[in-house]
C-alpha positions as CSV (number, residue, x, y, z in Angstrom):
1,M,-26.0,34.3,-11.3
2,P,-23.1,32.1,-10.1
3,V,-21.9,29.3,-12.4
4,M,-22.9,26.5,-10.2
5,E,-26.5,27.7,-9.9
6,Q,-27.1,28.1,-13.7
7,K,-29.2,25.6,-15.5
8,K,-28.0,23.8,-18.6
9,P,-28.6,25.8,-21.8
10,S,-30.8,24.4,-24.5
11,K,-29.3,22.8,-27.7
12,S,-30.1,26.0,-29.7
13,E,-28.5,28.3,-27.0
14,Y,-25.5,25.9,-26.8
15,I,-25.0,26.0,-30.7
16,K,-25.3,29.8,-30.7
17,Q,-22.0,29.8,-28.5
18,F,-19.9,28.8,-31.4
19,E,-18.9,30.6,-34.5
20,R,-16.9,29.5,-37.6
21,D,-13.5,31.1,-38.0
22,E,-11.8,32.0,-41.3
23,N,-10.5,28.4,-41.7
24,G,-14.0,26.9,-41.3
25,R,-13.4,25.5,-37.7
26,Y,-15.8,26.1,-35.0
27,R,-14.6,28.5,-32.2
28,Y,-16.3,28.9,-28.9
29,T,-17.4,32.5,-28.1
30,G,-19.8,31.8,-25.1
31,P,-19.2,32.6,-21.5
32,T,-16.0,31.4,-19.8
33,V,-15.1,30.7,-16.2
34,Q,-11.8,32.5,-15.3
35,L,-9.9,30.1,-12.9
36,S,-7.8,31.9,-10.2
37,E,-4.1,31.2,-10.0
38,G,-4.6,29.4,-6.7
39,W,-7.0,27.0,-8.4
40,I,-4.5,26.2,-11.2
41,T,-1.7,25.7,-8.6
42,A,-4.1,23.4,-6.5
43,S,-4.9,21.3,-9.7
44,R,-1.2,20.9,-10.4
45,R,-0.7,19.4,-7.0
46,A,-3.8,17.3,-7.4
47,F,-2.4,15.6,-10.5
48,L,0.7,14.6,-8.5
49,M,-1.4,13.4,-5.5
50,L,-3.7,11.5,-7.7
51,A,-0.8,9.8,-9.5
52,V,0.6,8.7,-6.2
53,S,-2.8,7.6,-5.0
54,L,-3.3,5.5,-8.3
55,A,0.2,4.1,-7.8
56,L,-0.6,3.1,-4.2
57,Q,-3.9,1.3,-5.3
58,I,-2.1,-0.6,-8.1
59,I,0.7,-1.7,-5.9
60,A,-1.9,-2.9,-3.2
61,G,-3.6,-4.9,-6.0
62,C,-0.3,-6.4,-7.2
63,L,0.7,-7.7,-3.7
64,P,0.4,-11.4,-3.1
65,A,-2.1,-11.1,-0.4
66,E,-4.9,-13.7,0.1
67,V,-7.4,-10.9,0.7
68,M,-7.0,-9.4,-2.7
69,K,-8.1,-12.6,-4.4
70,N,-11.4,-13.9,-3.3
71,T,-13.1,-11.4,-1.1
72,F,-15.8,-9.5,-3.0
73,Y,-16.2,-6.9,-0.2
74,V,-12.6,-5.9,-0.8
75,I,-12.3,-6.3,-4.6
76,L,-15.5,-4.3,-5.4
77,P,-14.4,-1.1,-3.7
78,F,-10.9,-1.7,-4.8
79,G,-11.9,-1.7,-8.5
80,L,-14.4,1.1,-8.2
81,G,-11.6,3.1,-6.4
82,I,-9.2,2.8,-9.1
83,G,-11.9,3.6,-11.7
84,L,-12.8,6.9,-9.8
85,T,-9.1,7.9,-9.5
86,V,-8.9,7.7,-13.3
87,L,-12.0,9.5,-13.8
88,S,-10.8,12.2,-11.3
89,V,-7.7,12.6,-13.4
90,Y,-9.8,12.8,-16.5
91,H,-12.1,15.6,-15.3
92,L,-9.1,17.5,-13.9
93,Y,-7.3,17.3,-17.1
94,E,-10.3,18.5,-19.2
95,V,-10.5,21.6,-17.0
96,Y,-6.8,22.2,-16.7
97,E,-6.3,21.9,-20.4
98,Q,-8.5,25.0,-21.0
99,S,-7.2,27.1,-18.1
100,P,-7.2,29.9,-17.3
101,A,-10.3,30.7,-19.3
102,V,-12.4,27.6,-19.3
103,P,-15.5,27.5,-21.6
104,E,-18.6,27.3,-19.3
105,Y,-19.9,24.1,-20.9
106,I,-16.7,22.3,-20.1
107,W,-16.7,23.7,-16.4
108,L,-20.3,22.5,-16.0
109,K,-19.5,19.2,-17.4
110,H,-16.1,18.5,-15.8
111,G,-15.2,21.1,-13.2
112,L,-18.2,20.4,-11.0
113,S,-17.6,16.6,-11.1
114,I,-14.1,16.7,-9.8
115,T,-14.8,17.0,-6.0
116,G,-17.6,14.5,-6.2
117,C,-15.2,11.9,-7.8
118,L,-12.6,12.7,-5.1
119,I,-15.1,12.1,-2.3
120,A,-16.3,8.9,-3.8
121,Q,-12.8,7.7,-4.3
122,C,-11.9,8.6,-0.7
123,I,-15.0,6.5,0.6
124,L,-14.3,3.6,-1.7
125,C,-10.6,3.3,-0.6
126,S,-11.6,3.5,3.0
127,L,-14.1,0.7,2.5
128,C,-11.5,-1.3,0.8
129,A,-9.1,-0.8,3.8
130,A,-11.9,-1.6,6.3
131,G,-12.8,-4.7,4.3
132,I,-9.2,-5.8,4.5
133,L,-9.1,-5.2,8.2
134,V,-12.5,-7.3,8.6
135,Y,-10.7,-10.2,6.7
136,I,-7.7,-10.0,8.8
137,L,-9.7,-10.0,12.1
138,S,-11.8,-12.9,10.8
139,H,-9.0,-15.1,9.7
140,L,-6.1,-14.1,11.9
141,Q,-3.4,-15.7,9.8
142,N,-0.4,-14.1,8.1
143,I,-1.4,-10.7,9.4
144,T,1.7,-8.7,8.2
145,A,1.2,-9.8,4.5
146,E,-2.5,-8.9,4.7
147,L,-2.0,-5.5,6.5
148,L,0.1,-3.8,3.8
149,P,-2.7,-3.5,1.2
150,A,-4.9,-2.0,3.9
151,L,-2.3,0.6,4.7
152,L,-1.8,1.4,1.0
153,E,-5.6,1.8,0.5
154,A,-5.8,4.0,3.6
155,A,-3.0,6.1,2.4
156,S,-4.8,6.3,-1.1
157,A,-8.0,7.5,0.7
158,F,-6.1,10.1,2.6
159,L,-4.5,11.4,-0.5
160,A,-8.0,11.6,-2.1
161,W,-9.3,13.5,0.8
162,R,-6.4,15.8,0.9
163,T,-6.7,16.5,-2.8
164,H,-10.4,17.3,-2.4
165,R,-9.6,19.7,0.4
166,G,-7.0,21.4,-1.6
167,I,-9.1,21.9,-4.6
168,K,-12.2,22.9,-2.5
169,E,-10.2,25.6,-0.6
170,Q,-9.5,27.5,-3.7
171,E,-12.1,29.8,-5.3
172,P,-12.6,28.0,-8.7
173,A,-14.1,30.9,-10.7
174,S,-13.7,34.5,-10.6
175,G,-16.4,35.7,-13.0
176,V,-18.3,34.3,-16.0
């Protein structure tokens, strides 16, 4: 049965996947997901792209644009987008730290969440950019200062989408 179709093990089955070693520490002995070299390479690229995406979002938030101060339809997706970028990095790190043989419980918890976080990040950054454009069209003043955050958010959305595609194109698991 493929990893993505398996149901979550019960608590007793989960505990049986760990054994004590000679030092008294617990060691995982359950099934693992073998990550392909392509997936590991794609995840390295994803770290870089997510770092650039996060930097673009932070820069957009630090600009002295009027749209980033009082418009809830820009600030809400902006804040959630930054949070999802950080969450994507966290999930990616948890899987990458264990590579190439990732314990199945880590893959089920973090590996399957990466693409969902990236899609949500792309949507929220796009909504933020669209909100900025709505603000620009409704106020029509100081357009150049207000347009830069929209461009930065659009670039961040593109990076999230491209990161998602890069990870999705790779075969994540080769055996359990």
